[in-house]
Phi, psi and omega in degrees: 000323173299317179295314179303314175299318179300316178294329175289322183298315181283320190276333183299311182295329182292322178294317180303317179300318182297318180299335181258030168073032166294148184310124183300342186290336180293358178302328183302332177296338181298321177305317186283329179289323188293327182305333183260353182302333183282352176265354186264133172293165180294135179240136181295124173241012185253347182200162182253118181272113185271157175298142176242166177299320175304320177300314180293322180294311182307305185296326178294320180294321182296319186271348182078018184247171176270149179302325181292335178285332177279325175293332177301322181294315175301320181304321190280308184284332180237348190096167185296334181292342178055047176274126174263343181228156174258341178199164180299126176077011177234095179293153168305131171225168169224104181281116184254113181296318179300322176290319180298325176291322181296309176292331177296313179298319172307324175269008181068039179256134183262099175299332182303337184291339191252000186307326186268315185284337180237043190305316185305332180288333192257002177248159176302148181293134185259089180301325188287326181288319188262352178104333181197162184294316180295324179297317183293326177297310184293330181295315182296313177301318179303310181298320177298324172294343186275338177278311176200114185302306181300319183298313180305319179296314183294332178270017184231142179255137200239141164079189187284343178248011167052053177277125180299137188300331180288351177273008191303322182294319179296340182272356179081019174273153181296318175204185188293321184285339176288322175303306179305318177303306190291323176303329191261000189268313189195161172294328174302316177299318175298317170305315181293319180295323175307302183301322178294322186294307186288334171301306185291331180273356182076021187267349178299327182290340176282326180288318177305321184261010188044046175267070187306322178298312184289330173294302182307319182296322178271340175270326190247355174108164179300342182267013186297325182296325177298330182263000174073021184306313190284329177284327172298318183291316173298319176296320179292322173301303178311314181300320184283326173298314180298318177299317177294327174291317179295317182297314181296316178297318174307306180303316183293320178293328179284327178291316182293325171297320182288327183283337177276352180294131180298150177266128184269000000 
């Protein structure tokens, strides 16, 4: 049962892309994809398991940071909707062709051999053809996995925290497929991977101290300032703190009203 579900998880978006007129030559990549299905644990494909406030609180306490600080990161990486999935079992991803090329060179893969047969990999995501930008991203990733599975995963940013697949070891995973499995399981799993990643990298102290620039430069790279990553984080943090204060005030008021109500 586990193998069947894993095969469905990987193959369905690929087959969807084929049905939507993707280059027929990429059928060859199915063979390579099937070789990894036996290593994948069972993944829920019937529902999206969303994060709760309790999840945020538990992880924030573990890291010694404020929940508003973690939510600020999500705001920047995934948007205010805080979505980690676009469909059950399908995490939000960003297949990065530049990173894919970089890791292909590292692994000695000559990508010029695949320009024709895997054209979808080297083209912009076609949302019109695949139904949405994320569906197009997954179709592109699946085709890239047909060239080389590990390289494709390494060259993709995953989940609501957009962690690069090449960082799987820093997330505390057993191997790169364990990383993908956890990213595909639930938003709480994505949050746990993020927590482990920043803990091992020593980035939690910057969230703890609200040093947005230091966190942004190490988490998002040297070009963070030109994109206003740190200032947007500061604004997001302030907004979440305000929401938390308003929620706490409302809860206190309701409790006081309930206590003051006469007993019949």
